C-alpha positions as CSV (number, residue, x, y, z in Angstrom):
1,X,-0.2,0.0,-0.1
2,X,1.1,3.4,-1.1
3,X,0.7,6.6,1.1
4,X,-0.2,9.5,-1.2
5,X,-0.2,12.0,1.6
6,X,3.1,14.1,2.2
7,X,3.4,16.9,4.1
8,X,6.9,18.2,3.3
9,X,5.8,20.5,1.1
10,X,8.2,23.8,1.3
11,X,6.5,26.8,2.2
12,X,7.0,29.7,-0.5
13,X,8.2,33.2,0.7
14,X,8.0,32.3,4.4
15,X,10.9,34.8,4.7
16,X,12.5,38.2,3.7
17,X,15.9,38.0,2.2
18,X,18.1,40.8,3.3
19,X,17.7,42.4,-0.4
20,X,14.3,42.8,0.1
21,X,14.6,44.1,3.8
22,X,17.3,46.7,2.2
23,X,14.6,47.8,-0.5
24,X,12.1,48.3,2.6
25,X,14.0,50.7,4.8
26,X,14.9,52.5,1.3
27,X,11.1,53.0,0.3
28,X,10.2,53.7,3.7
29,X,12.7,56.7,3.5
30,X,11.5,58.1,0.5
31,X,8.2,58.4,1.5
32,X,6.3,55.1,0.2
33,X,3.6,53.5,1.8
34,X,3.9,50.0,3.5
35,X,1.3,49.2,0.9
36,X,2.8,50.4,-2.2
37,X,6.4,48.6,-1.1
38,X,4.2,45.0,-0.6
39,X,3.0,45.3,-4.1
40,X,6.2,46.0,-5.7
41,X,7.8,43.1,-3.9
42,X,5.3,40.9,-4.5
43,X,4.4,40.5,-1.0
44,X,1.6,40.8,1.4
45,X,1.2,43.8,3.0
46,X,1.2,42.2,6.6
47,X,4.7,40.8,5.8
48,X,6.0,44.5,4.9
49,X,4.0,45.6,8.3
50,X,5.6,42.8,10.5
51,X,8.8,43.8,9.3
52,X,8.7,47.4,10.2
53,X,7.1,46.8,13.7
54,X,10.0,44.2,14.2
55,X,12.4,47.0,13.4
56,X,15.0,45.2,11.4
57,X,14.3,48.4,9.1
58,X,14.4,51.4,10.1
59,X,11.8,53.7,9.4
């Protein structure tokens, strides 16, 4: 009997990379909104907002 249920699929876009964090920081300094930054990165708005709240990027 073969089992077809695999739950080890990798989750895509789980973490922001360094380049994306730098881009968030630069865009915030330029005055762009978090919504606009999220659309540019192709990431959910909550991901960008969490990154800003976490403080790994400066505002």
